[in-house]
C-alpha positions in Angstrom: 118.8 65.6 136.1 120.3 64.6 132.7 117.0 63.0 131.7 115.2 66.3 132.5 117.6 68.2 130.3 117.3 65.8 127.4 113.5 65.9 127.7 113.5 69.7 127.7 115.3 69.7 124.3 112.3 68.1 122.7 109.6 70.2 124.4 110.1 73.3 122.3 110.1 71.5 118.9 107.1 69.4 119.9 105.2 72.5 121.0 106.0 74.2 117.7 104.7 71.2 115.7 101.6 71.0 117.8 100.9 74.7 117.2 101.2 74.1 113.4 98.8 71.2 113.6 96.2 73.3 115.6 96.6 76.2 113.2 96.0 73.9 110.2 92.5 73.4 111.6 91.6 77.1 110.8 89.3 76.5 107.9 89.3 80.1 106.6 93.1 80.1 106.5 93.1 77.0 104.3 90.4 78.4 102.0 92.6 81.5 101.3 95.2 79.2 100.0 92.7 77.4 97.8 91.4 80.2 95.5 88.6 79.7 93.1 88.7 83.1 91.4 91.2 85.5 89.8 91.2 88.0 92.8 91.8 85.3 95.4 94.5 83.7 93.2 96.3 87.0 92.9 96.1 87.5 96.7 97.4 84.0 97.4 100.3 84.5 95.1 101.2 87.8 96.9 101.0 86.0 100.2 103.4 83.2 99.0 105.8 85.7 97.4 105.9 87.9 100.5 106.4 84.8 102.7 109.3 83.6 100.6 111.0 87.0 100.6 110.6 87.3 104.3 111.8 83.8 104.8 115.1 84.6 103.1 115.8 86.8 106.0 114.1 85.1 108.9 115.2 81.5 108.3 119.0 82.1 108.1 118.7 84.4 111.2 116.8 81.8 113.2 119.3 79.1 112.2 122.3 81.3 113.0 120.8 82.3 116.3 120.4 78.6 117.3 123.9 77.8 116.0 125.6 80.6 117.8 123.9 79.7 121.1 124.9 76.1 120.7 128.4 76.8 119.3 129.5 79.3 121.9 127.9 77.9 125.0 130.0 77.6 128.0 131.5 74.2 128.6 134.5 72.8 130.4 136.5 71.8 127.3 135.7 75.0 125.4 138.5 75.7 122.8 137.0 78.7 121.0 139.4 81.5 120.5 139.1 84.5 122.8 139.1 87.9 121.1 138.1 90.6 123.6 139.1 93.5 121.3 137.3 92.3 118.2 134.4 94.6 117.3 134.0 95.2 113.6 134.0 93.4 110.2 133.3 95.4 107.1 132.5 92.3 105.1 129.9 91.1 107.6 128.4 94.5 107.8 127.9 94.7 104.1 126.4 91.2 104.0 123.9 91.6 106.8 122.8 95.1 105.7 122.7 94.8 101.9 120.7 91.5 101.7 117.8 92.8 103.8 117.7 96.1 101.9 117.5 94.3 98.6 114.8 92.1 99.8 112.8 95.0 101.3 113.0 96.8 98.0 111.8 93.7 96.1 109.0 93.1 98.6 107.9 96.8 98.3 107.8 96.6 94.5 105.9 93.4 94.4 103.4 94.5 97.0 102.8 97.9 95.3 102.3 96.2 92.0 99.8 93.6 93.2 98.0 96.0 95.5 97.2 98.2 92.5 96.2 95.3 90.3 93.9 93.9 93.1 92.3 97.2 94.0 88.8 96.2 95.1 86.7 98.6 93.0 88.8 97.9 89.8 86.5 96.0 87.3 87.6 92.5 86.3 88.4 92.2 82.6 85.9 89.9 81.0 83.8 89.4 77.9 80.8 89.0 80.1 78.8 91.9 81.6 79.2 92.2 85.4 76.2 91.3 87.6 75.5 93.7 90.4 74.7 92.4 93.9 74.0 94.9 96.7 75.0 93.4 100.1 73.7 94.9 103.3 75.0 93.7 106.7 72.3 93.5 109.4 72.1 92.3 113.0 72.9 89.3 112.5 72.3 88.4 108.9 73.0 89.4 105.3 70.6 90.9 102.8 71.4 90.6 99.1 69.5 92.5 96.5 69.9 92.0 92.7 68.9 95.4 91.1 69.0 94.1 87.5 67.1 90.9 88.3 64.7 92.5 90.8 65.0 89.8 93.4 66.5 89.6 96.9 67.9 86.9 99.2 68.9 86.5 102.9 72.1 84.6 103.7 72.4 83.2 100.2 74.0 84.3 96.9 73.7 82.6 93.5 76.1 83.7 90.8 77.1 82.4 87.4 80.6 81.1 86.9 83.3 83.1 85.0 81.2 86.3 85.4 82.4 89.4 87.2 80.3 90.2 90.2 80.1 93.8 91.3 79.3 93.8 95.0 78.0 97.1 96.4 78.4 97.0 100.2 76.8 98.9 103.0 75.4 98.3 106.5 72.2 99.0 108.3 73.8 97.9 111.6 77.2 98.0 113.3 80.2 97.9 111.0 81.0 94.5 109.6 83.2 92.9 107.0 82.1 91.0 103.9 84.3 88.0 103.1 84.3 85.1 100.7 87.7 83.5 101.4 88.0 81.5 98.1 86.9 84.4 95.9 88.8 87.4 97.5 89.7 89.4 100.5 87.3 91.0 102.9 85.9 94.5 102.7 84.2 96.5 105.5 80.5 97.4 105.4 79.7 100.7 107.1 76.5 102.7 107.5 76.3 105.8 105.3 78.8 104.3 102.9 78.5 102.2 99.7 81.7 100.5 98.8 82.5 98.5 95.6 84.1 95.1 95.5 84.6 93.0 92.3 84.9 89.2 92.6 84.5 86.3 90.3 84.1 82.5 90.6 86.0 80.5 88.0 84.4 77.2 89.0 80.9 76.0 89.8 80.4 75.0 93.4 79.5 76.2 96.9 81.6 78.7 98.7 81.7 79.9 102.3 80.9 83.5 103.0 80.9 85.2 106.4 81.0 88.5 108.3 84.6 88.8 109.5 84.2 91.5 112.0 82.9 91.3 115.6 79.5 92.9 115.7 77.7 91.6 118.8 76.2 88.6 120.4 75.5 86.5 117.2 78.3 87.7 115.0 79.5 84.1 114.5 76.2 83.3 112.9 76.6 85.9 110.1 77.5 83.2 107.5 76.1 82.9 104.0 76.4 80.4 101.1 77.6 81.4 97.7 76.5 79.0 94.9 78.2 79.4 91.6 76.4 77.8 88.6 76.3 77.9 84.9 74.6 80.9 83.1 71.6 78.8 82.2 71.1 77.5 85.8 71.5 81.0 87.2 68.8 82.4 84.8 66.5 79.5 85.6 67.0 80.2 89.4 66.1 83.9 88.9 62.9 82.9 87.0 62.0 80.4 89.7 62.5 82.9 92.5 60.3 85.5 90.7 57.6 83.0 90.2 57.5 81.2 93.6 58.9 83.5 96.3 57.0 86.3 98.0 58.1 89.9 97.7 60.0 91.8 100.4 57.9 94.8 101.5 59.2 97.8 103.4 57.5 96.5 106.5 59.2 93.2 105.9 62.6 94.8 105.6 62.0 96.8 108.8 61.3 93.5 110.6 64.3 91.9 109.0 66.6 94.7 110.1 65.8 94.1 113.8 68.5 92.3 115.7 68.2 88.5 115.4 69.4 85.5 113.5 67.8 84.4 110.2 67.8 81.4 107.8 68.0 81.5 104.1 65.2 83.5 102.5 64.3 84.3 98.9 62.2 87.3 97.7 60.6 87.8 94.3 60.8 91.6 94.6 61.9 94.3 97.0 61.2 98.0 97.6 62.3 100.3 94.8 65.4 102.2 95.9 65.9 100.2 99.0 69.7 100.1 98.8 70.0 103.9 98.3 67.6 104.4 101.2 69.8 102.3 103.5 73.0 104.1 102.5 71.6 107.5 103.0 69.2 107.0 106.0 72.0 107.8 108.5 73.4 110.7 106.6 70.4 113.0 106.1 71.5 116.5 105.7 75.2 115.7 105.2 75.0 115.0 101.5 78.0 112.7 101.5 79.0 110.2 98.9 81.9 107.8 99.3 84.7 106.4 97.2 83.7 103.2 95.5 80.0 103.8 95.7 77.8 102.3 93.0 74.1 102.9 92.8 74.3 103.9 96.5 76.6 106.8 95.5 73.7 109.3 95.2 72.7 110.9 98.4 69.3 112.4 99.2 68.8 114.5 102.3 65.6 113.7 104.2 64.4 111.1 101.7 61.3 109.0 102.5 61.4 105.2 102.8 61.1 103.6 99.4 57.8 102.2 98.3 57.3 98.5 97.7 57.1 97.4 94.1 56.9 94.1 92.4 58.8 93.0 89.4 60.8 96.2 89.0 64.5 96.8 88.9 65.9 98.7 91.8 66.7 102.1 90.2 66.2 105.0 92.5 62.6 106.4 92.3 63.2 110.2 92.2 59.5 110.9 92.4 59.3 109.5 95.9 61.5 112.2 97.3 60.1 115.5 98.7 63.3 117.4 98.0 65.4 117.8 94.9 68.3 115.4 94.7 71.8 116.7 95.0 74.4 114.6 93.2 77.9 114.4 94.6 81.0 112.8 93.1 82.5 110.0 95.2 85.7 110.6 97.1 
């Protein structure tokens, strides 16, 4: 019986250590703590600061809980003083109320400050001009269009290092979540909405990207590669794609939008106004624009599908609409 009791004392600590070991295998969690950009670094610092402040309360409480259970356990030779009428201590009340209140105030101040500083649509201060990438979540793949470069990719992003990237996010499928753990936190993609997320890679390398929201049978396959290079390598890559890849037509997009998995694809051009068409195709007649919208912020009731063009930037072709456009401010 004694052996069983002694063994039981080690079961809980060993189970706790085993849980920590298993959790350490969560790759995305470890990526969050290894940031490669200013946004991810700020978010990591906030996580660490909040954890330390919470630990100031939790660790002593857990230690005292274990100590009290052990110290005041019932035993034959118990010599602890018996005070049945004791019920209050002003000093102890001040201690265990004032410390948590001070920590909560500090935590609230730090969280509010960093939340404002890391607001997703807030541009990153840089000497370099931001590059816009329009990301569309599909079943079960990602389409990325570069409006300034006039190219498109599937499940692959190339970006220059130390350059702010303005992601414009939407969905032509169930709601999903765009996430590059080492560059910044996730943001949802939703049909009829165009959200803005600024990220930046401070180092060259390959980064893991994924859809972080359950969206059906193959949601686990909604992964994409982010390749950060030098400015020269990025420009050469764009030229190579425009010279060697085939264009994405509207018929090709309609096929791509059907449910199914996809491999990495590169396109030398894409239909003019494609992103705007995707954003507004489910909101015909409602005339809604949404907070954080970029080029997808304009809405056009009953607009036609965009026409395929080669070698053009993806500015909205107003002549392809049968009705006058009505501009709305984002909210």
